[in-house]
C-alpha positions in Angstrom: 88.9 119.6 78.6 87.8 117.8 81.8 85.4 114.9 81.4 84.0 112.2 83.6 82.6 108.9 82.5 79.1 110.3 83.1 79.8 113.2 80.7 81.5 110.9 78.2 78.4 108.8 78.2 76.3 111.7 76.9 78.4 111.8 73.7 77.9 108.2 72.9 75.1 107.2 70.5 75.4 103.4 70.8 73.1 102.0 73.5 75.5 99.0 74.2 78.5 101.3 74.6 76.4 103.5 77.0 75.6 100.3 78.9 79.3 99.4 79.1 80.2 102.8 80.5 77.3 102.4 83.0 78.9 99.1 84.1 82.3 100.8 84.7 80.6 103.5 86.7 78.5 101.1 88.8 81.4 98.7 89.5 83.9 101.4 90.7 83.3 104.5 92.8 86.7 105.7 91.7 86.0 105.4 88.0 82.6 107.1 88.5 84.0 110.1 90.2 87.5 110.7 88.7 87.9 113.5 86.2 89.8 112.7 83.0 91.8 115.3 81.2 91.1 114.2 77.6 94.1 116.1 76.3 96.3 113.4 74.7 96.4 113.3 70.9 98.6 110.7 69.2 101.5 112.6 67.6 104.4 111.8 65.4 105.1 108.7 63.3 105.2 106.6 66.4 101.8 107.8 67.6 102.9 108.3 71.2 100.3 108.6 74.0 102.3 110.7 76.4 100.8 113.2 78.8 103.2 115.8 80.3 102.5 117.7 83.4 104.1 119.7 86.3 103.8 118.4 89.8 103.9 121.0 92.6 106.3 119.9 95.4 106.0 122.8 97.8 103.3 125.1 98.9 103.1 128.8 98.0 104.0 131.4 100.6 103.1 135.1 101.3 104.5 137.7 103.6 104.1 141.4 104.7 106.5 144.1 103.5 107.5 147.6 104.7 106.6 150.6 102.6 109.5 151.3 100.2 110.8 147.8 100.5 110.5 144.7 98.3 109.1 141.3 98.9 111.5 138.5 99.4 111.1 136.3 96.4 109.8 132.8 97.1 108.8 130.4 94.3 107.0 127.1 94.6 109.1 124.1 93.7 107.9 121.9 90.8 109.0 118.9 88.9 108.2 117.8 85.3 106.5 114.4 84.9 105.1 112.4 82.1 102.7 109.5 82.0 101.9 107.3 79.0 98.3 106.3 78.5 97.8 102.6 78.8 95.4 100.2 77.0 93.6 97.6 79.1 90.5 95.4 78.9 89.9 92.0 77.4 88.3 89.9 74.7 85.7 87.1 74.7 84.6 84.6 72.1 81.1 83.2 71.3 80.3 80.4 69.0 77.7 81.2 66.3 75.7 78.1 67.4 74.7 80.1 70.5 73.4 82.9 68.3 71.4 80.3 66.4 69.8 79.1 69.7 68.6 82.6 70.5 70.9 83.1 73.5 73.2 85.6 71.9 71.9 88.7 73.7 72.2 87.2 77.2 75.6 85.7 76.4 77.1 88.9 75.1 75.6 90.8 78.0 77.1 88.3 80.5 80.6 88.4 78.8 80.6 92.2 78.6 79.7 92.6 82.3 82.4 90.1 83.3 85.1 91.8 81.2 84.1 95.2 82.7 84.4 93.7 86.2 87.9 92.4 85.4 88.9 95.7 83.8 87.9 97.8 86.7 89.6 95.4 89.1 92.8 95.8 87.0 92.4 99.6 87.1 92.0 99.6 90.9 95.1 97.3 91.2 97.2 99.5 89.0 95.9 102.7 90.6 97.4 101.4 93.9 100.3 99.1 92.8 101.1 100.0 89.3 104.9 100.3 88.5 105.8 101.0 84.8 109.4 100.0 85.7 108.2 96.5 86.5 105.4 96.3 83.9 105.9 98.7 81.0 102.2 98.1 79.9 101.0 99.6 83.2 100.9 103.2 84.6 102.4 104.1 88.0 100.2 103.9 91.0 100.0 105.5 94.4 102.4 103.1 96.2 105.2 104.2 93.9 104.3 107.9 94.1 103.8 108.0 97.9 106.5 105.8 99.3 109.0 108.0 101.1 107.0 111.2 100.4 105.9 113.9 102.8 102.3 112.5 102.9 103.3 108.9 103.8 102.0 108.9 107.4 103.0 106.6 110.3 105.7 104.9 108.2 108.7 105.4 110.4 110.5 102.6 112.3 109.6 104.2 115.6 106.0 104.8 114.7 103.5 102.6 116.6 101.1 100.1 115.0 97.4 101.1 115.4 95.7 97.9 116.6 92.1 97.4 115.2 92.4 93.7 114.9 89.5 92.7 117.1 86.2 94.2 118.2 87.7 94.8 121.7 90.8 96.5 120.2 88.5 98.7 118.0 86.6 99.8 121.1 89.9 100.4 123.0 91.7 102.2 120.2 89.1 103.9 117.9 89.5 107.4 119.4 93.3 107.2 119.0 92.9 105.9 115.5 90.4 108.6 114.5 92.6 111.3 116.0 95.4 110.0 113.8 93.1 109.7 110.8 92.1 113.4 111.2 95.8 114.4 111.5 96.6 112.3 108.4 93.9 113.9 106.3 95.1 117.4 107.2 98.3 116.5 105.4 96.4 116.8 102.1 96.3 120.1 100.3 92.5 120.1 100.5 89.5 118.1 101.5 89.9 114.4 100.8 87.6 113.1 98.1 87.9 109.5 99.4 89.6 107.2 101.9 90.2 103.7 100.7 91.7 100.3 101.5 91.0 96.6 101.5 87.7 95.1 102.6 89.0 94.2 106.1 90.2 97.8 106.7 86.9 99.3 105.4 85.1 97.1 108.0 87.4 98.5 110.7 86.8 102.1 109.5 83.1 101.5 109.6 83.3 100.2 113.2 85.4 103.2 114.3 83.2 105.7 112.6 80.0 104.1 114.1 81.4 104.2 117.6 82.3 107.9 117.2 78.9 108.8 115.6 80.7 109.8 112.4 79.2 107.0 110.2 77.0 108.1 107.3 75.3 106.1 104.5 73.8 107.3 101.3 72.8 105.8 97.9 74.7 106.3 94.7 73.1 107.2 91.4 72.8 103.5 90.7 71.2 102.6 94.1 74.3 101.1 95.7 75.3 101.9 99.3 78.0 104.5 99.8 79.5 104.8 103.3 81.2 107.8 104.8 83.4 108.9 107.6 81.8 112.3 108.1 81.7 113.7 104.6 84.5 111.5 103.2 83.4 108.3 101.3 85.0 104.9 101.9 86.4 103.2 98.8 87.0 99.4 98.9 89.6 98.7 96.3 88.6 95.1 96.2 90.6 92.2 94.8 93.0 91.8 92.0 91.5 90.7 88.7 90.9 86.9 88.5 91.8 86.3 92.1 90.7 86.8 95.7 94.0 88.6 96.6 93.4 92.1 98.0 94.6 95.1 95.9 95.8 96.7 99.1 97.9 94.0 100.8 97.9 93.0 104.4 101.3 91.9 105.9 101.0 88.2 106.6 103.2 88.3 109.7 102.2 91.7 111.2 98.6 91.8 110.1 99.0 95.4 109.1 97.7 97.2 106.0 97.6 100.8 104.6 94.9 103.4 104.1 95.0 105.7 101.1 93.4 109.1 100.6 93.2 111.5 97.7 91.9 114.8 96.5 90.4 114.3 93.0 90.7 117.2 90.6 92.7 118.5 87.6 95.0 120.3 90.0 95.4 117.2 92.1 94.8 113.5 91.4 93.0 112.9 88.1 92.7 110.6 85.1 94.1 111.1 81.6 92.4 110.0 78.3 92.6 110.6 74.6 91.3 113.8 73.1 87.8 113.6 71.5 87.3 110.0 72.4 85.5 108.1 75.1 87.8 106.4 77.6 85.7 103.2 77.2 85.1 101.4 73.9 83.4 98.1 72.9 83.6 95.9 69.8 80.8 93.3 69.4 80.9 89.9 67.8 79.9 90.1 64.1 77.9 86.9 63.3 77.2 88.1 59.7 80.7 87.2 58.6 82.1 83.7 58.0 83.7 81.8 60.8 82.3 79.7 63.7 83.7 81.7 66.6 83.4 85.4 66.9 85.3 87.8 69.2 84.1 90.8 71.2 86.3 93.2 73.1 86.0 95.8 75.9 88.8 98.3 76.2 89.8 101.4 78.2 92.6 103.8 77.3 93.6 105.8 80.4 96.2 106.6 83.0 96.4 108.5 86.3 98.3 111.7 87.0 99.2 113.3 90.4 99.6 117.0 89.8 100.3 118.0 93.4 102.4 115.9 95.8 100.0 116.6 98.6 96.9 115.6 96.7 97.3 111.9 97.8 98.5 110.2 101.0 99.1 106.8 102.6 98.5 105.9 106.3 100.7 102.9 107.3 100.7 100.3 110.1 97.0 99.7 110.7 96.6 96.3 112.2 93.4 94.6 111.0 94.1 91.0 111.9 
């Protein structure tokens, strides 16, 4: 069954947990819009959390045939993949003396919001840079899936850098860049659900789209600003948790970075979660039990799956500084 965080929220009775899901949705465009296939049930004595799926590698074909003749068989190529759900989040501690001073509600609310902020930053970082071969606790991200793939664009040694490093360069090169961007997006197997990168690149995208008359702005369900190139929203993947380092890196010597695009859907790029459970959970400090310091936790159990190789793409060599 497909479920979004907004739909998962409807099945939650606890007001605080509903608020936590709201915070995840408000803090991340991606988490607010991605669909989760809640199909994973812990099985076996080891309680594994593995999601198996088939990724399409080639496109289907069709042809004409003569009367009294057969079609030439042509099958799509596919490959079997698995992804393990990963557990991420964090805990916080509050001294009971704060509860006695009447500040417990504000303190818990503050700590929960900060943990959600860190957890969504970790999700964004892993969505792009995750590599289970390097960190077994993480799921694989788009960098690992797209490097060397057919939808990695402008990545060759002979491919030219697109220079958007200054306002003058944006004015000089925005038409060339947008032509390349349109060509890049046609490499997907459908309309892109988002185009995303680091904050510097999003600023350059905004400038190019504005010059071309393709810049649009709307409001999200939470009142925050959502920017578009035509009908495709920008997603700023922000910084890694607990730091100011961009999730999508910029080469220090070349000043170049990458743009990512994806088509969200259960037949494309989607999330995975446990069956019958909300992807997001919360445990509050219990001050009715003995002990001076009580712990609270915010946790998400999820992973990402790429069902079709052309449902995501990376545009390389964009100079932003």
